[in-house]
VEXDREN-592178 format. One line per field, with one value per residue (C-alpha): z, y, x; residue number from 1. Coordinates in Angstrom, 3 decimals. Each point is the difference from the previous one (the first is absolute). Layout:
BEGIN
c3 = (Z; ...)
c2 = (Y; ...)
c1 = (X; ...)
seq = (NUM; ...)
This chain:
BEGIN
c3 = (19.631; -1.669; -0.012; -2.193; 1.563; 0.609; -1.210; -3.250; -2.419; -0.678; 3.689; 0.673; 3.763; 0.040; -0.934; 3.145; 2.037; 3.062; -2.135; -1.601; 3.489; 1.132; -3.073; 0.486; 3.493; -1.179; -2.900; 2.257; 2.149; -2.995; -1.439; 3.461; -0.455; 2.997; 1.251; -0.611; -1.212; -3.232; -0.735; 0.801; -2.410; -2.749; 0.158; 0.479; -3.136; -1.873; 0.960; -0.684; -3.401; 1.047; -2.072; 1.480; -1.265; 3.615; 0.500; -2.836; 1.006; 3.654; -0.826; -2.418; 2.628; 2.761; -1.849; -0.821; -3.483; -0.996; 0.883; -1.741; -3.411; 0.606; 1.240; -2.920; -2.407; 1.781; -0.306; -3.689; -0.579; 1.831; -1.951; -3.354; 0.595; 1.809; 2.811; 2.692)
c2 = (14.725; -3.405; -1.634; -2.924; -3.459; -1.914; -3.270; -1.135; -2.033; -2.208; -0.837; -2.817; 0.022; 3.584; -1.254; -2.094; 1.492; 0.723; 1.962; 1.958; 0.729; 1.325; 2.193; 1.250; 1.274; 1.583; 1.726; 1.274; 1.652; 1.488; 1.385; 1.150; -1.696; -0.369; -3.624; -1.120; -3.437; 1.572; 1.723; -3.206; -1.971; 2.591; 0.007; -3.772; -0.474; 2.436; -1.900; -3.393; 1.163; -0.616; 2.336; 1.835; 3.028; 1.014; -0.148; 2.426; 2.317; 0.252; 0.431; 2.791; 1.736; -0.342; 1.072; 3.493; 1.358; -0.697; -3.676; -0.155; 0.498; -2.930; -2.184; 0.960; -0.923; -3.326; -0.677; 0.881; -2.162; -2.913; 0.251; 0.484; -2.862; -2.097; -0.265; -0.985)
c1 = (23.332; 0.031; -3.425; 0.995; -0.274; 3.244; -1.478; 1.589; -2.079; 3.026; 0.418; -2.465; 0.655; -1.242; -3.474; -0.306; -2.869; 2.165; 2.465; -2.815; -1.355; 3.404; 0.335; -3.557; 0.798; 3.247; -1.734; -2.783; 2.670; 1.821; -3.236; -1.101; -3.361; -2.284; 0.271; -3.567; -1.115; -1.288; 3.323; 1.893; -2.178; 0.396; 3.783; 0.227; -2.114; 2.223; 3.158; -1.563; -1.284; -3.602; -2.162; -2.919; -1.860; -0.528; 3.756; 0.624; -2.828; 1.035; 3.674; -0.810; -2.127; 2.611; 3.138; 1.126; -0.545; 3.628; -0.447; -3.378; 1.572; 2.358; -2.841; -2.225; 2.789; 0.402; -3.735; -0.005; 3.068; -1.561; -3.218; 1.718; 2.427; -2.613; 2.544; -2.498)
seq = (1; 2; 3; 4; 5; 6; 7; 8; 9; 10; 11; 12; 13; 14; 15; 16; 17; 18; 19; 20; 21; 22; 23; 24; 25; 26; 27; 28; 29; 30; 31; 32; 33; 34; 35; 36; 37; 38; 39; 40; 41; 42; 43; 44; 45; 46; 47; 48; 49; 50; 51; 52; 53; 54; 55; 56; 57; 58; 59; 60; 61; 62; 63; 64; 65; 66; 67; 68; 69; 70; 71; 72; 73; 74; 75; 76; 77; 78; 79; 80; 81; 82; 83; 84)
């Protein structure tokens, strides 16, 4: 299962809030995440590159152990590269 967002950093139209909202809903379905306001906000922030420690913490808690390693690597990469 692909859990990578479809939004390309080169595509400026992808960063329009309505496009991020559409991708958020699609990604929630792909990840089979319960459609709660908190989950929506977490994924929206992820797609919009809005950092939040709560985002990382909740995502790590909600995903399976195989996904946790990928998310942990993303967190470490973001912190190391100050990509937030």
